[in-house]
PDB file of N, CA, C, O and CB in Angstrom:
ATOM      1  N   UNK A   1       0.861  -1.166   0.000  1.00  0.00           N
ATOM      2  CA  UNK A   1       0.000   0.000   0.000  1.00  0.00           C
ATOM      3  C   UNK A   1       0.901   1.221   0.000  1.00  0.00           C
ATOM      4  O   UNK A   1       1.820   1.328   0.812  1.00  0.00           O
ATOM      5  CB  UNK A   1      -0.976   0.002   1.224  1.00  0.00           C
ATOM      6  N   UNK A   2       0.638   2.117  -0.893  1.00  0.00           N
ATOM      7  CA  UNK A   2       1.446   3.321  -1.036  1.00  0.00           C
ATOM      8  C   UNK A   2       1.081   4.342   0.036  1.00  0.00           C
ATOM      9  O   UNK A   2      -0.088   4.510   0.386  1.00  0.00           O
ATOM     10  CB  UNK A   2       1.265   3.928  -2.435  1.00  0.00           C
ATOM     11  N   UNK A   3       2.100   5.016   0.545  1.00  0.00           N
ATOM     12  CA  UNK A   3       1.891   6.112   1.492  1.00  0.00           C
ATOM     13  C   UNK A   3       1.690   7.402   0.711  1.00  0.00           C
ATOM     14  O   UNK A   3       2.167   7.514  -0.419  1.00  0.00           O
ATOM     15  CB  UNK A   3       3.091   6.244   2.481  1.00  0.00           C
ATOM     16  N   UNK A   4       0.992   8.382   1.290  1.00  0.00           N
ATOM     17  CA  UNK A   4       0.739   9.633   0.576  1.00  0.00           C
ATOM     18  C   UNK A   4       2.010  10.371   0.147  1.00  0.00           C
ATOM     19  O   UNK A   4       1.997  11.089  -0.853  1.00  0.00           O
ATOM     20  CB  UNK A   4      -0.085  10.537   1.439  1.00  0.00           C
ATOM     21  N   UNK A   5       3.098  10.202   0.887  1.00  0.00           N
ATOM     22  CA  UNK A   5       4.320  10.932   0.545  1.00  0.00           C
ATOM     23  C   UNK A   5       5.286  10.138  -0.336  1.00  0.00           C
ATOM     24  O   UNK A   5       6.391  10.608  -0.608  1.00  0.00           O
ATOM     25  CB  UNK A   5       5.026  11.340   1.804  1.00  0.00           C
ATOM     26  N   UNK A   6       4.892   8.948  -0.786  1.00  0.00           N
ATOM     27  CA  UNK A   6       5.741   8.164  -1.687  1.00  0.00           C
ATOM     28  C   UNK A   6       5.806   8.835  -3.054  1.00  0.00           C
ATOM     29  O   UNK A   6       4.785   9.237  -3.612  1.00  0.00           O
ATOM     30  CB  UNK A   6       5.212   6.713  -1.821  1.00  0.00           C
ATOM     31  N   UNK A   7       7.011   8.948  -3.580  1.00  0.00           N
ATOM     32  CA  UNK A   7       7.191   9.509  -4.924  1.00  0.00           C
ATOM     33  C   UNK A   7       7.095   8.379  -5.943  1.00  0.00           C
ATOM     34  O   UNK A   7       7.598   7.280  -5.709  1.00  0.00           O
ATOM     35  CB  UNK A   7       8.564  10.256  -5.049  1.00  0.00           C
ATOM     36  N   UNK A   8       6.445   8.653  -7.076  1.00  0.00           N
ATOM     37  CA  UNK A   8       6.221   7.620  -8.087  1.00  0.00           C
ATOM     38  C   UNK A   8       7.543   7.042  -8.581  1.00  0.00           C
ATOM     39  O   UNK A   8       7.629   5.838  -8.821  1.00  0.00           O
ATOM     40  CB  UNK A   8       5.423   8.189  -9.266  1.00  0.00           C
ATOM     41  N   UNK A   9       8.570   7.866  -8.737  1.00  0.00           N
ATOM     42  CA  UNK A   9       9.864   7.355  -9.207  1.00  0.00           C
ATOM     43  C   UNK A   9      10.442   6.346  -8.219  1.00  0.00           C
ATOM     44  O   UNK A   9      11.015   5.336  -8.628  1.00  0.00           O
ATOM     45  CB  UNK A   9      10.857   8.515  -9.419  1.00  0.00           C
ATOM     46  N   UNK A  10      10.295   6.612  -6.930  1.00  0.00           N
ATOM     47  CA  UNK A  10      10.791   5.682  -5.908  1.00  0.00           C
ATOM     48  C   UNK A  10       9.995   4.381  -5.914  1.00  0.00           C
ATOM     49  O   UNK A  10      10.562   3.296  -5.785  1.00  0.00           O
ATOM     50  CB  UNK A  10      10.725   6.330  -4.517  1.00  0.00           C
ATOM     51  N   UNK A  11       8.692   4.497  -6.063  1.00  0.00           N
ATOM     52  CA  UNK A  11       7.838   3.307  -6.097  1.00  0.00           C
ATOM     53  C   UNK A  11       8.176   2.452  -7.315  1.00  0.00           C
ATOM     54  O   UNK A  11       8.307   1.233  -7.201  1.00  0.00           O
ATOM     55  CB  UNK A  11       6.343   3.706  -6.117  1.00  0.00           C
ATOM     56  N   UNK A  12       8.315   3.082  -8.474  1.00  0.00           N
ATOM     57  CA  UNK A  12       8.639   2.336  -9.686  1.00  0.00           C
ATOM     58  C   UNK A  12       9.996   1.652  -9.560  1.00  0.00           C
ATOM     59  O   UNK A  12      10.159   0.516 -10.004  1.00  0.00           O
ATOM     60  CB  UNK A  12       8.626   3.264 -10.905  1.00  0.00           C
ATOM     61  N   UNK A  13      10.981   2.338  -8.954  1.00  0.00           N
ATOM     62  CA  UNK A  13      12.293   1.727  -8.739  1.00  0.00           C
ATOM     63  C   UNK A  13      12.153   0.480  -7.864  1.00  0.00           C
ATOM     64  O   UNK A  13      12.730  -0.565  -8.161  1.00  0.00           O
ATOM     65  CB  UNK A  13      13.270   2.740  -8.086  1.00  0.00           C
ATOM     66  N   UNK A  14      11.387   0.602  -6.794  1.00  0.00           N
ATOM     67  CA  UNK A  14      11.200  -0.520  -5.867  1.00  0.00           C
ATOM     68  C   UNK A  14      10.499  -1.696  -6.553  1.00  0.00           C
ATOM     69  O   UNK A  14      10.908  -2.844  -6.377  1.00  0.00           O
ATOM     70  CB  UNK A  14      10.388  -0.066  -4.640  1.00  0.00           C
ATOM     71  N   UNK A  15       9.456  -1.427  -7.327  1.00  0.00           N
ATOM     72  CA  UNK A  15       8.733  -2.494  -8.016  1.00  0.00           C
ATOM     73  C   UNK A  15       9.653  -3.221  -9.000  1.00  0.00           C
ATOM     74  O   UNK A  15       9.642  -4.449  -9.080  1.00  0.00           O
ATOM     75  CB  UNK A  15       7.505  -1.925  -8.754  1.00  0.00           C
ATOM     76  N   UNK A  16      10.444  -2.455  -9.743  1.00  0.00           N
ATOM     77  CA  UNK A  16      11.367  -3.066 -10.700  1.00  0.00           C
ATOM     78  C   UNK A  16      12.486  -3.826  -9.996  1.00  0.00           C
ATOM     79  O   UNK A  16      12.972  -4.827 -10.521  1.00  0.00           O
ATOM     80  CB  UNK A  16      11.960  -2.000 -11.613  1.00  0.00           C
ATOM     81  N   UNK A  17      12.902  -3.370  -8.822  1.00  0.00           N
ATOM     82  CA  UNK A  17      13.911  -4.093  -8.040  1.00  0.00           C
ATOM     83  C   UNK A  17      13.364  -5.447  -7.600  1.00  0.00           C
ATOM     84  O   UNK A  17      14.073  -6.450  -7.667  1.00  0.00           O
ATOM     85  CB  UNK A  17      14.350  -3.264  -6.807  1.00  0.00           C
ATOM     86  N   UNK A  18      12.111  -5.487  -7.150  1.00  0.00           N
ATOM     87  CA  UNK A  18      11.497  -6.768  -6.772  1.00  0.00           C
ATOM     88  C   UNK A  18      11.565  -7.756  -7.936  1.00  0.00           C
ATOM     89  O   UNK A  18      11.912  -8.923  -7.752  1.00  0.00           O
ATOM     90  CB  UNK A  18      10.024  -6.560  -6.333  1.00  0.00           C
ATOM     91  N   UNK A  19      11.231  -7.278  -9.131  1.00  0.00           N
ATOM     92  CA  UNK A  19      11.249  -8.149 -10.308  1.00  0.00           C
ATOM     93  C   UNK A  19      12.677  -8.574 -10.655  1.00  0.00           C
ATOM     94  O   UNK A  19      12.915  -9.728 -11.011  1.00  0.00           O
ATOM     95  CB  UNK A  19      10.603  -7.439 -11.510  1.00  0.00           C
ATOM     96  N   UNK A  20      13.616  -7.651 -10.551  1.00  0.00           N
ATOM     97  CA  UNK A  20      15.011  -7.948 -10.885  1.00  0.00           C
ATOM     98  C   UNK A  20      15.606  -8.997  -9.956  1.00  0.00           C
ATOM     99  O   UNK A  20      16.491  -9.752 -10.359  1.00  0.00           O
ATOM    100  CB  UNK A  20      15.845  -6.678 -10.826  1.00  0.00           C
ATOM    101  N   UNK A  21      15.132  -9.049  -8.726  1.00  0.00           N
ATOM    102  CA  UNK A  21      15.658 -10.008  -7.750  1.00  0.00           C
ATOM    103  C   UNK A  21      14.828 -11.286  -7.661  1.00  0.00           C
ATOM    104  O   UNK A  21      14.911 -12.021  -6.677  1.00  0.00           O
ATOM    105  CB  UNK A  21      15.728  -9.363  -6.390  1.00  0.00           C
ATOM    106  N   UNK A  22      14.029 -11.545  -8.694  1.00  0.00           N
ATOM    107  CA  UNK A  22      13.358 -12.832  -8.777  1.00  0.00           C
ATOM    108  C   UNK A  22      11.857 -12.830  -8.567  1.00  0.00           C
ATOM    109  O   UNK A  22      11.212 -13.864  -8.734  1.00  0.00           O
ATOM    110  CB  UNK A  22      13.946 -13.720  -7.811  1.00  0.00           C
ATOM    111  N   UNK A  23      11.294 -11.702  -8.207  1.00  0.00           N
ATOM    112  CA  UNK A  23       9.845 -11.641  -8.049  1.00  0.00           C
ATOM    113  C   UNK A  23       9.146 -11.807  -9.390  1.00  0.00           C
ATOM    114  O   UNK A  23       9.712 -11.475 -10.432  1.00  0.00           O
ATOM    115  CB  UNK A  23       9.432 -10.321  -7.398  1.00  0.00           C
ATOM    116  N   UNK A  24       7.933 -12.312  -9.371  1.00  0.00           N
ATOM    117  CA  UNK A  24       7.168 -12.450 -10.611  1.00  0.00           C
ATOM    118  C   UNK A  24       6.061 -11.405 -10.706  1.00  0.00           C
ATOM    119  O   UNK A  24       5.536 -11.146 -11.789  1.00  0.00           O
ATOM    120  CB  UNK A  24       6.570 -13.850 -10.710  1.00  0.00           C
ATOM    121  N   UNK A  25       5.707 -10.807  -9.567  1.00  0.00           N
ATOM    122  CA  UNK A  25       4.637  -9.816  -9.541  1.00  0.00           C
ATOM    123  C   UNK A  25       4.853  -8.878  -8.363  1.00  0.00           C
ATOM    124  O   UNK A  25       5.146  -9.319  -7.252  1.00  0.00           O
ATOM    125  CB  UNK A  25       3.247 -10.498  -9.453  1.00  0.00           C
ATOM    126  N   UNK A  26       4.706  -7.583  -8.614  1.00  0.00           N
ATOM    127  CA  UNK A  26       4.774  -6.583  -7.551  1.00  0.00           C
ATOM    128  C   UNK A  26       3.559  -5.674  -7.706  1.00  0.00           C
ATOM    129  O   UNK A  26       3.308  -5.143  -8.788  1.00  0.00           O
ATOM    130  CB  UNK A  26       6.123  -5.761  -7.607  1.00  0.00           C
ATOM    131  N   UNK A  27       2.810  -5.498  -6.621  1.00  0.00           N
ATOM    132  CA  UNK A  27       1.594  -4.686  -6.664  1.00  0.00           C
ATOM    133  C   UNK A  27       1.812  -3.364  -5.953  1.00  0.00           C
ATOM    134  O   UNK A  27       2.328  -3.321  -4.837  1.00  0.00           O
ATOM    135  CB  UNK A  27       0.416  -5.438  -6.033  1.00  0.00           C
ATOM    136  N   UNK A  28       1.415  -2.292  -6.611  1.00  0.00           N
ATOM    137  CA  UNK A  28       1.440  -0.945  -6.049  1.00  0.00           C
ATOM    138  C   UNK A  28      -0.019  -0.540  -5.865  1.00  0.00           C
ATOM    139  O   UNK A  28      -0.716  -0.256  -6.839  1.00  0.00           O
ATOM    140  CB  UNK A  28       2.231   0.081  -6.981  1.00  0.00           C
ATOM    141  N   UNK A  29      -0.474  -0.514  -4.631  1.00  0.00           N
ATOM    142  CA  UNK A  29      -1.863  -0.167  -4.318  1.00  0.00           C
ATOM    143  C   UNK A  29      -1.913   1.329  -4.034  1.00  0.00           C
ATOM    144  O   UNK A  29      -1.246   1.815  -3.120  1.00  0.00           O
ATOM    145  CB  UNK A  29      -2.409  -0.999  -3.094  1.00  0.00           C
ATOM    146  N   UNK A  30      -2.711   2.062  -4.824  1.00  0.00           N
ATOM    147  CA  UNK A  30      -2.748   3.522  -4.754  1.00  0.00           C
ATOM    148  C   UNK A  30      -4.113   3.961  -4.229  1.00  0.00           C
ATOM    149  O   UNK A  30      -5.054   4.115  -5.008  1.00  0.00           O
ATOM    150  CB  UNK A  30      -2.459   4.158  -6.150  1.00  0.00           C
ATOM    151  N   UNK A  31      -4.231   4.165  -2.912  1.00  0.00           N
ATOM    152  CA  UNK A  31      -5.540   4.478  -2.320  1.00  0.00           C
ATOM    153  C   UNK A  31      -6.177   5.763  -2.845  1.00  0.00           C
ATOM    154  O   UNK A  31      -7.388   5.806  -3.064  1.00  0.00           O
ATOM    155  CB  UNK A  31      -5.400   4.582  -0.836  1.00  0.00           C
ATOM    156  N   UNK A  32      -5.383   6.799  -3.046  1.00  0.00           N
ATOM    157  CA  UNK A  32      -5.951   8.088  -3.461  1.00  0.00           C
ATOM    158  C   UNK A  32      -6.648   7.987  -4.820  1.00  0.00           C
ATOM    159  O   UNK A  32      -7.654   8.657  -5.056  1.00  0.00           O
ATOM    160  CB  UNK A  32      -4.852   9.156  -3.520  1.00  0.00           C
ATOM    161  N   UNK A  33      -6.111   7.147  -5.712  1.00  0.00           N
ATOM    162  CA  UNK A  33      -6.685   6.969  -7.048  1.00  0.00           C
ATOM    163  C   UNK A  33      -7.566   5.734  -7.162  1.00  0.00           C
ATOM    164  O   UNK A  33      -8.216   5.522  -8.185  1.00  0.00           O
ATOM    165  CB  UNK A  33      -5.586   6.889  -8.066  1.00  0.00           C
ATOM    166  N   UNK A  34      -7.588   4.911  -6.100  1.00  0.00           N
ATOM    167  CA  UNK A  34      -8.357   3.666  -6.081  1.00  0.00           C
ATOM    168  C   UNK A  34      -7.975   2.756  -7.239  1.00  0.00           C
ATOM    169  O   UNK A  34      -8.832   2.206  -7.930  1.00  0.00           O
ATOM    170  CB  UNK A  34      -9.850   3.967  -6.130  1.00  0.00           C
ATOM    171  N   UNK A  35      -6.649   2.609  -7.437  1.00  0.00           N
ATOM    172  CA  UNK A  35      -6.148   1.728  -8.483  1.00  0.00           C
ATOM    173  C   UNK A  35      -5.106   0.775  -7.909  1.00  0.00           C
ATOM    174  O   UNK A  35      -4.533   1.013  -6.846  1.00  0.00           O
ATOM    175  CB  UNK A  35      -5.552   2.546  -9.645  1.00  0.00           C
ATOM    176  N   UNK A  36      -4.880  -0.308  -8.643  1.00  0.00           N
ATOM    177  CA  UNK A  36      -3.805  -1.249  -8.343  1.00  0.00           C
ATOM    178  C   UNK A  36      -2.935  -1.318  -9.589  1.00  0.00           C
ATOM    179  O   UNK A  36      -3.409  -1.650 -10.676  1.00  0.00           O
ATOM    180  CB  UNK A  36      -4.359  -2.678  -7.933  1.00  0.00           C
ATOM    181  N   UNK A  37      -1.658  -1.001  -9.417  1.00  0.00           N
ATOM    182  CA  UNK A  37      -0.690  -1.081 -10.511  1.00  0.00           C
ATOM    183  C   UNK A  37       0.078  -2.390 -10.344  1.00  0.00           C
ATOM    184  O   UNK A  37       0.700  -2.622  -9.308  1.00  0.00           O
ATOM    185  CB  UNK A  37       0.287   0.164 -10.521  1.00  0.00           C
ATOM    186  N   UNK A  38       0.032  -3.238 -11.363  1.00  0.00           N
ATOM    187  CA  UNK A  38       0.668  -4.551 -11.306  1.00  0.00           C
ATOM    188  C   UNK A  38       1.894  -4.566 -12.216  1.00  0.00           C
ATOM    189  O   UNK A  38       1.785  -4.418 -13.433  1.00  0.00           O
ATOM    190  CB  UNK A  38      -0.331  -5.667 -11.715  1.00  0.00           C
ATOM    191  N   UNK A  39       3.045  -4.745 -11.607  1.00  0.00           N
ATOM    192  CA  UNK A  39       4.301  -4.838 -12.339  1.00  0.00           C
ATOM    193  C   UNK A  39       4.670  -6.309 -12.468  1.00  0.00           C
ATOM    194  O   UNK A  39       4.677  -7.043 -11.479  1.00  0.00           O
ATOM    195  CB  UNK A  39       5.436  -4.033 -11.629  1.00  0.00           C
ATOM    196  N   UNK A  40       4.975  -6.737 -13.686  1.00  0.00           N
ATOM    197  CA  UNK A  40       5.427  -8.108 -13.921  1.00  0.00           C
ATOM    198  C   UNK A  40       6.425  -8.063 -15.072  1.00  0.00           C
ATOM    199  O   UNK A  40       6.668  -7.006 -15.653  1.00  0.00           O
ATOM    200  CB  UNK A  40       4.219  -9.077 -14.241  1.00  0.00           C
ATOM    201  N   UNK A  41       6.995  -9.210 -15.394  1.00  0.00           N
ATOM    202  CA  UNK A  41       7.939  -9.263 -16.506  1.00  0.00           C
ATOM    203  C   UNK A  41       7.235  -9.006 -17.837  1.00  0.00           C
ATOM    204  O   UNK A  41       7.896  -8.722 -18.836  1.00  0.00           O
ATOM    205  CB  UNK A  41       8.649 -10.620 -16.538  1.00  0.00           C
ATOM    206  N   UNK A  42       5.918  -9.101 -17.866  1.00  0.00           N
ATOM    207  CA  UNK A  42       5.140  -8.795 -19.069  1.00  0.00           C
ATOM    208  C   UNK A  42       4.915  -7.293 -19.225  1.00  0.00           C
ATOM    209  O   UNK A  42       4.494  -6.841 -20.290  1.00  0.00           O
ATOM    210  CB  UNK A  42       3.794  -9.521 -19.027  1.00  0.00           C
ATOM    211  N   UNK A  43       5.191  -6.512 -18.172  1.00  0.00           N
ATOM    212  CA  UNK A  43       4.997  -5.068 -18.228  1.00  0.00           C
ATOM    213  C   UNK A  43       4.121  -4.577 -17.091  1.00  0.00           C
ATOM    214  O   UNK A  43       3.927  -5.270 -16.092  1.00  0.00           O
ATOM    215  CB  UNK A  43       4.387  -4.671 -19.554  1.00  0.00           C
ATOM    216  N   UNK A  44       3.600  -3.380 -17.256  1.00  0.00           N
ATOM    217  CA  UNK A  44       2.752  -2.739 -16.253  1.00  0.00           C
ATOM    218  C   UNK A  44       1.293  -2.822 -16.683  1.00  0.00           C
ATOM    219  O   UNK A  44       0.960  -2.535 -17.833  1.00  0.00           O
ATOM    220  CB  UNK A  44       3.172  -1.263 -16.036  1.00  0.00           C
ATOM    221  N   UNK A  45       0.428  -3.215 -15.758  1.00  0.00           N
ATOM    222  CA  UNK A  45      -1.016  -3.213 -15.996  1.00  0.00           C
ATOM    223  C   UNK A  45      -1.665  -2.448 -14.851  1.00  0.00           C
ATOM    224  O   UNK A  45      -1.274  -2.607 -13.695  1.00  0.00           O
ATOM    225  CB  UNK A  45      -1.592  -4.679 -16.107  1.00  0.00           C
ATOM    226  N   UNK A  46      -2.646  -1.626 -15.166  1.00  0.00           N
ATOM    227  CA  UNK A  46      -3.337  -0.825 -14.159  1.00  0.00           C
ATOM    228  C   UNK A  46      -4.789  -1.287 -14.092  1.00  0.00           C
ATOM    229  O   UNK A  46      -5.470  -1.407 -15.110  1.00  0.00           O
ATOM    230  CB  UNK A  46      -3.248   0.703 -14.488  1.00  0.00           C
ATOM    231  N   UNK A  47      -5.246  -1.543 -12.863  1.00  0.00           N
ATOM    232  CA  UNK A  47      -6.609  -2.012 -12.624  1.00  0.00           C
ATOM    233  C   UNK A  47      -7.327  -0.996 -11.751  1.00  0.00           C
ATOM    234  O   UNK A  47      -6.786  -0.545 -10.741  1.00  0.00           O
ATOM    235  CB  UNK A  47      -6.614  -3.420 -11.956  1.00  0.00           C
ATOM    236  N   UNK A  48      -8.550  -0.633 -12.142  1.00  0.00           N
ATOM    237  CA  UNK A  48      -9.330   0.372 -11.425  1.00  0.00           C
ATOM    238  C   UNK A  48     -10.572  -0.255 -10.798  1.00  0.00           C
ATOM    239  O   UNK A  48     -10.912  -1.408 -11.062  1.00  0.00           O
ATOM    240  CB  UNK A  48      -9.731   1.515 -12.369  1.00  0.00           C
ATOM    241  N   UNK A  49     -11.242   0.544  -9.955  1.00  0.00           N
ATOM    242  CA  UNK A  49     -12.504   0.085  -9.359  1.00  0.00           C
ATOM    243  C   UNK A  49     -13.439  -0.352 -10.472  1.00  0.00           C
ATOM    244  O   UNK A  49     -13.488   0.259 -11.540  1.00  0.00           O
ATOM    245  CB  UNK A  49     -13.164   1.203  -8.490  1.00  0.00           C
ATOM    246  N   UNK A  50     -14.177  -1.414 -10.208  1.00  0.00           N
ATOM    247  CA  UNK A  50     -15.076  -1.957 -11.218  1.00  0.00           C
ATOM    248  C   UNK A  50     -14.425  -3.037 -12.068  1.00  0.00           C
ATOM    249  O   UNK A  50     -15.097  -3.711 -12.849  1.00  0.00           O
ATOM    250  CB  UNK A  50     -15.574  -0.853 -12.104  1.00  0.00           C
ATOM    251  N   UNK A  51     -13.114  -3.200 -11.915  1.00  0.00           N
ATOM    252  CA  UNK A  51     -12.402  -4.227 -12.672  1.00  0.00           C
ATOM    253  C   UNK A  51     -11.993  -5.370 -11.749  1.00  0.00           C
ATOM    254  O   UNK A  51     -11.930  -5.219 -10.529  1.00  0.00           O
ATOM    255  CB  UNK A  51     -11.162  -3.629 -13.372  1.00  0.00           C
ATOM    256  N   UNK A  52     -11.725  -6.491 -12.353  1.00  0.00           N
ATOM    257  CA  UNK A  52     -11.244  -7.666 -11.625  1.00  0.00           C
ATOM    258  C   UNK A  52      -9.758  -7.813 -11.915  1.00  0.00           C
ATOM    259  O   UNK A  52      -9.345  -7.847 -13.074  1.00  0.00           O
ATOM    260  CB  UNK A  52     -12.035  -8.965 -12.032  1.00  0.00           C
ATOM    261  N   UNK A  53      -8.959  -7.901 -10.858  1.00  0.00           N
ATOM    262  CA  UNK A  53      -7.526  -8.118 -11.018  1.00  0.00           C
ATOM    263  C   UNK A  53      -7.278  -9.567 -11.405  1.00  0.00           C
ATOM    264  O   UNK A  53      -7.843 -10.485 -10.809  1.00  0.00           O
ATOM    265  CB  UNK A  53      -6.761  -7.758  -9.720  1.00  0.00           C
ATOM    266  N   UNK A  54      -6.434  -9.766 -12.402  1.00  0.00           N
ATOM    267  CA  UNK A  54      -5.973 -11.094 -12.802  1.00  0.00           C
ATOM    268  C   UNK A  54      -4.634 -10.911 -13.500  1.00  0.00           C
ATOM    269  O   UNK A  54      -4.409  -9.915 -14.187  1.00  0.00           O
ATOM    270  CB  UNK A  54      -7.017 -11.822 -13.737  1.00  0.00           C
ATOM    271  N   UNK A  55      -3.749 -11.884 -13.315  1.00  0.00           N
ATOM    272  CA  UNK A  55      -2.413 -11.799 -13.892  1.00  0.00           C
ATOM    273  C   UNK A  55      -1.974 -13.205 -14.290  1.00  0.00           C
ATOM    274  O   UNK A  55      -2.063 -14.135 -13.488  1.00  0.00           O
ATOM    275  CB  UNK A  55      -1.399 -11.152 -12.888  1.00  0.00           C
ATOM    276  N   UNK A  56      -1.504 -13.361 -15.514  1.00  0.00           N
ATOM    277  CA  UNK A  56      -1.110 -14.682 -16.012  1.00  0.00           C
ATOM    278  C   UNK A  56       0.020 -15.298 -15.193  1.00  0.00           C
ATOM    279  O   UNK A  56       0.094 -16.520 -15.066  1.00  0.00           O
ATOM    280  CB  UNK A  56      -0.689 -14.584 -17.466  1.00  0.00           C
ATOM    281  N   UNK A  57       0.901 -14.465 -14.637  1.00  0.00           N
ATOM    282  CA  UNK A  57       2.031 -14.984 -13.859  1.00  0.00           C
ATOM    283  C   UNK A  57       1.590 -15.657 -12.562  1.00  0.00           C
ATOM    284  O   UNK A  57       2.256 -16.571 -12.077  1.00  0.00           O
ATOM    285  CB  UNK A  57       2.999 -13.862 -13.543  1.00  0.00           C
ATOM    286  N   UNK A  58       0.490 -15.216 -12.011  1.00  0.00           N
ATOM    287  CA  UNK A  58      -0.055 -15.804 -10.772  1.00  0.00           C
ATOM    288  C   UNK A  58      -1.562 -16.013 -10.965  1.00  0.00           C
ATOM    289  O   UNK A  58      -2.365 -15.257 -10.418  1.00  0.00           O
ATOM    290  CB  UNK A  58       0.233 -14.876  -9.512  1.00  0.00           C
ATOM    291  N   UNK A  59      -1.948 -17.030 -11.737  1.00  0.00           N
ATOM    292  CA  UNK A  59      -3.351 -17.211 -12.101  1.00  0.00           C
ATOM    293  C   UNK A  59      -4.280 -17.479 -10.924  1.00  0.00           C
ATOM    294  O   UNK A  59      -5.490 -17.297 -11.056  1.00  0.00           O
ATOM    295  CB  UNK A  59      -3.465 -18.328 -13.066  1.00  0.00           C
ATOM    296  N   UNK A  60      -3.764 -17.897  -9.796  1.00  0.00           N
ATOM    297  CA  UNK A  60      -4.579 -18.176  -8.609  1.00  0.00           C
ATOM    298  C   UNK A  60      -4.971 -16.898  -7.868  1.00  0.00           C
ATOM    299  O   UNK A  60      -5.847 -16.933  -7.003  1.00  0.00           O
ATOM    300  CB  UNK A  60      -3.827 -19.107  -7.665  1.00  0.00           C
ATOM    301  N   UNK A  61      -4.332 -15.768  -8.195  1.00  0.00           N
ATOM    302  CA  UNK A  61      -4.613 -14.510  -7.499  1.00  0.00           C
ATOM    303  C   UNK A  61      -5.561 -13.655  -8.333  1.00  0.00           C
ATOM    304  O   UNK A  61      -5.150 -13.054  -9.326  1.00  0.00           O
ATOM    305  CB  UNK A  61      -3.302 -13.737  -7.207  1.00  0.00           C
ATOM    306  N   UNK A  62      -6.817 -13.601  -7.932  1.00  0.00           N
ATOM    307  CA  UNK A  62      -7.804 -12.739  -8.586  1.00  0.00           C
ATOM    308  C   UNK A  62      -8.652 -12.083  -7.504  1.00  0.00           C
ATOM    309  O   UNK A  62      -8.918 -12.684  -6.464  1.00  0.00           O
ATOM    310  CB  UNK A  62      -8.699 -13.549  -9.591  1.00  0.00           C
ATOM    311  N   UNK A  63      -9.072 -10.856  -7.754  1.00  0.00           N
ATOM    312  CA  UNK A  63      -9.928 -10.151  -6.804  1.00  0.00           C
ATOM    313  C   UNK A  63     -10.570  -8.947  -7.481  1.00  0.00           C
ATOM    314  O   UNK A  63     -10.070  -8.442  -8.486  1.00  0.00           O
ATOM    315  CB  UNK A  63      -9.124  -9.708  -5.562  1.00  0.00           C
ATOM    316  N   UNK A  64     -11.673  -8.503  -6.920  1.00  0.00           N
ATOM    317  CA  UNK A  64     -12.320  -7.280  -7.374  1.00  0.00           C
ATOM    318  C   UNK A  64     -11.558  -6.100  -6.774  1.00  0.00           C
ATOM    319  O   UNK A  64     -11.372  -6.037  -5.559  1.00  0.00           O
ATOM    320  CB  UNK A  64     -13.838  -7.248  -6.969  1.00  0.00           C
ATOM    321  N   UNK A  65     -11.126  -5.185  -7.602  1.00  0.00           N
ATOM    322  CA  UNK A  65     -10.341  -4.046  -7.121  1.00  0.00           C
ATOM    323  C   UNK A  65     -11.134  -3.233  -6.106  1.00  0.00           C
ATOM    324  O   UNK A  65     -10.558  -2.745  -5.133  1.00  0.00           O
ATOM    325  CB  UNK A  65      -9.913  -3.152  -8.295  1.00  0.00           C
ATOM    326  N   UNK A  66     -12.417  -3.076  -6.302  1.00  0.00           N
ATOM    327  CA  UNK A  66     -13.242  -2.302  -5.364  1.00  0.00           C
ATOM    328  C   UNK A  66     -13.168  -2.861  -3.949  1.00  0.00           C
ATOM    329  O   UNK A  66     -13.253  -2.104  -2.982  1.00  0.00           O
ATOM    330  CB  UNK A  66     -14.694  -2.280  -5.831  1.00  0.00           C
ATOM    331  N   UNK A  67     -13.011  -4.176  -3.814  1.00  0.00           N
ATOM    332  CA  UNK A  67     -12.940  -4.792  -2.485  1.00  0.00           C
ATOM    333  C   UNK A  67     -11.694  -4.356  -1.720  1.00  0.00           C
ATOM    334  O   UNK A  67     -11.714  -4.282  -0.491  1.00  0.00           O
ATOM    335  CB  UNK A  67     -12.960  -6.311  -2.610  1.00  0.00           C
ATOM    336  N   UNK A  68     -10.625  -4.070  -2.432  1.00  0.00           N
ATOM    337  CA  UNK A  68      -9.384  -3.623  -1.790  1.00  0.00           C
ATOM    338  C   UNK A  68      -9.610  -2.305  -1.053  1.00  0.00           C
ATOM    339  O   UNK A  68      -9.017  -2.065  -0.001  1.00  0.00           O
ATOM    340  CB  UNK A  68      -8.257  -3.463  -2.836  1.00  0.00           C
ATOM    341  N   UNK A  69     -10.466  -1.460  -1.607  1.00  0.00           N
ATOM    342  CA  UNK A  69     -10.684  -0.123  -1.069  1.00  0.00           C
ATOM    343  C   UNK A  69     -11.997   0.013  -0.302  1.00  0.00           C
ATOM    344  O   UNK A  69     -12.386   1.126   0.052  1.00  0.00           O
ATOM    345  CB  UNK A  69     -10.652   0.878  -2.184  1.00  0.00           C
ATOM    346  N   UNK A  70     -12.672  -1.072  -0.044  1.00  0.00           N
ATOM    347  CA  UNK A  70     -14.007  -1.031   0.568  1.00  0.00           C
ATOM    348  C   UNK A  70     -14.031  -0.348   1.930  1.00  0.00           C
ATOM    349  O   UNK A  70     -15.010   0.324   2.258  1.00  0.00           O
ATOM    350  CB  UNK A  70     -14.541  -2.429   0.711  1.00  0.00           C
ATOM    351  N   UNK A  71     -12.988  -0.500   2.723  1.00  0.00           N
ATOM    352  CA  UNK A  71     -12.988   0.068   4.079  1.00  0.00           C
ATOM    353  C   UNK A  71     -12.230   1.381   4.194  1.00  0.00           C
ATOM    354  O   UNK A  71     -11.942   1.831   5.303  1.00  0.00           O
ATOM    355  CB  UNK A  71     -12.399  -0.918   5.038  1.00  0.00           C
ATOM    356  N   UNK A  72     -11.905   1.996   3.077  1.00  0.00           N
ATOM    357  CA  UNK A  72     -11.175   3.274   3.124  1.00  0.00           C
ATOM    358  C   UNK A  72     -12.118   4.444   3.146  1.00  0.00           C
ATOM    359  O   UNK A  72     -11.676   5.592   3.186  1.00  0.00           O
ATOM    360  CB  UNK A  72     -10.235   3.402   1.939  1.00  0.00           C
TER     361      UNK A  72
END
């Protein structure tokens, strides 16, 4: 979950570092915009409220994006 003072350049560096060190998926949850940014070796995908998150690299992980932000 991103903090309000996180800079996008720092977040992107961190997500790419996770992938470089063997991760297959890194999620950047952005509460202010109600989006989930998914970084994988296939590239960046952005999921918004009303959409269902799914990623080929981790097919068992699916969820409604709106549910992530339901209690905010």
